[in-house]
C-alpha positions, 0 to 999 in steps of 0.5 A: 537479531532484528528485534535486538537491532530495533531496540538499539536503533531506538536508543541511538537515534538521538545520537544521529546515526540514522541521520548520518546513514541518510546523508551517506545515501541510504534511505527507506521510504514507505508509500501507499499502494496507490503511489507506484515508484520507478527504479529511482524511487520516484512516484510515477506521474499518473499517481502523484498527489499534492500531499502524498499520505504519510504512512506513519499510523495506518488504519488496519481492518481485521480479516483484511489486507493493507499494502504498501510500497517500500523503497530502499536506496543506496550506492549502486553495488552495495549490499543491503539487508532489509527487515520487516519487524513487529512488536508485539510479535505475531500481531499481524501477518506480513509478506514482502514481494520484489516489484519487477519493473517493465519499461513502458512509454519511457518509464519503468513501471512496477508490474509483477511481484516475486516473493522475497524473504524476511530478511531480504538481501541484495545489492543496490542496482547499477546502471544498465548500459545506456540507461538511467542510473538505478538507485532503488529497490522497490518492494510490495509489503502486504500486512494482513490482520487475523480476524480475531486480533484485538483492537490495538496499537502496535509497532511495525518497522522497516529496518535497512542495513548497509555495512555498518549503517542502519536506517529505520522507518517506524510505523504504528498501525491502528488495528480497528474493530472494523472486520472485513467479511469473508469473500472470494476474489473473482476473476476479471480483466485488469487495466494495462500497466500504463493506467493510473494506480487507482484504475484496478480499484475502479473495477469493483467499485463501478460494478457495485455502485454503478452496476457496470460488470467488469470485463471478462479475464483471468487473474494469472500470477502476482502483480501490483494491479491484481492486489490493488484490485484484491484490496478494492474487492475487500472494501466492497465486501465490507460495504455490502455488509454495511448495507443492513445499517447504512443503506445500499446507497451508502458508498455512493453517497461517500463517493459524491462527497469525496469527488464532488460529482453532481449525482451517482449517474454523473460519476459512473459516466465519468469516475473523476476525482480531485486532481490534488489527491491523485490516485490516492483519492481512493484512500479517503473513501476507504477511510469512510468505510473503515469508520463506518464498520467500527464498533460504535461501542468500542474505543478505537486505538 
């Protein structure tokens, strides 16, 4: 059913059906993992970027995860159905989780994740007594590329149905020749829910680049910080694999170029980043890792 609807949407989009749906208050937005959003679909202040990354043609590494926040919004109380559809079929593995928010320091922050079906359905939330209006449902979308998948472009869509109206968020991910090596997720302490979205990624990064071990702790249950850290762990695994041809200092050299820090020791002592990128500064580092890990003899999509 979802594939048929997707084909129909492409045919009728020029006629304004999608635009009219947005005008009526329904919307689908996809953001990077470092742009956490509250129950109104607004990015948390600690994560904001002057120019947030548009998720239109994300690069995907084989044997690795890519993660996104998906926000669907509409009039309180209305029933919705959401589909994640891909073409060709079974190119990647996808998993959807609902983000559960906790009120901290006056903000609704996403933390725990619970599995959601595909399709996923529900009702747009109504305002809690005495609280702000809740207009959005927020999901975490995990995309994993099998290690043997061919390098190619594919179609990945988030489709929202509200009554007779449909809205679509189209993406054209690029599966690269870069392949994340097999590795293990280890236990570690995670930063608190109030920390910026890039804080969980700094743990594995500081351990590898600076020799600062992560704090002891046990990873328990599915949470947004845990999966952000999981994705950083796979980046470090890729950096270790690249040591043979790029050298042990490759990752630290890229960090210095991106952040403008004067030295590795200076950055390790105070791991700052350009304010204009907010928590999404980390994506620039990941981009460089993926380019370095690509097959130089292959044409990337």
